[in-house]
C-alpha positions in Angstrom: 15.5 14.3 11.2 16.1 15.7 14.7 12.7 14.5 15.8 13.4 10.9 14.7 9.9 10.4 13.3 10.9 9.5 9.8 13.1 6.8 8.3 13.8 8.9 5.3 12.8 12.3 3.8 13.2 12.9 0.0 13.3 16.5 -1.1 12.1 17.3 -4.7 13.3 20.9 -5.4 12.0 23.4 -7.9 8.3 22.4 -7.7 6.0 25.1 -9.1 2.5 25.1 -7.4 -0.6 27.0 -8.5 -3.4 27.3 -6.0 -6.2 29.5 -4.9 -5.8 31.4 -1.6 -7.9 34.2 -0.2 -9.8 34.5 -3.6 -6.5 34.9 -5.5 -4.6 32.6 -7.8 -1.1 32.1 -6.5 2.0 30.5 -8.0 4.8 29.6 -5.6 8.1 27.7 -5.9 8.1 24.9 -3.4 10.0 21.9 -2.2 8.0 18.7 -2.2 8.9 16.4 0.8 8.2 12.7 0.7 8.4 11.6 4.3 8.6 7.8 4.9 7.4 6.8 8.3 5.1 4.4 10.1 1.4 4.9 10.3 1.4 5.4 14.1 3.8 8.3 13.8 1.7 10.3 11.3 -0.1 12.4 14.0 3.3 13.5 15.5 4.8 14.3 12.1 1.7 16.3 11.2 2.0 18.4 14.3 5.7 19.1 13.7 5.0 20.2 10.1 2.1 22.5 11.1 4.4 24.0 13.8 7.3 24.6 11.5 5.7 25.4 8.1 5.4 28.9 6.8 2.0 28.3 5.3 -1.2 28.8 7.4 -2.5 25.5 5.9 0.2 23.3 4.6 -0.8 20.3 2.4 -0.1 17.1 4.3 -1.2 13.9 2.5 -0.9 10.3 3.8 -1.0 7.6 1.2 -1.3 3.8 1.8 1.5 1.7 0.5 0.1 -1.4 -1.2 3.5 -3.0 -1.9 7.1 -1.9 -1.4 10.6 -3.3 -1.9 13.2 -2.2 0.6 16.9 -2.9 0.0 
């Protein structure tokens, strides 16, 4: 939140991920982050995540929102 690039970040704890890395099958406990922001800030958020993340290649996915209700 210190970068002020996201309106909200939801953290889903205790996610178990299975993936292939360096020809090995890996299983890791992870925290899934759902980052809500504006499209024009995606590039900046991506750079911050890549800089801070412990993985060499973190998974960063942008999804279009077709409809949303905000209260």
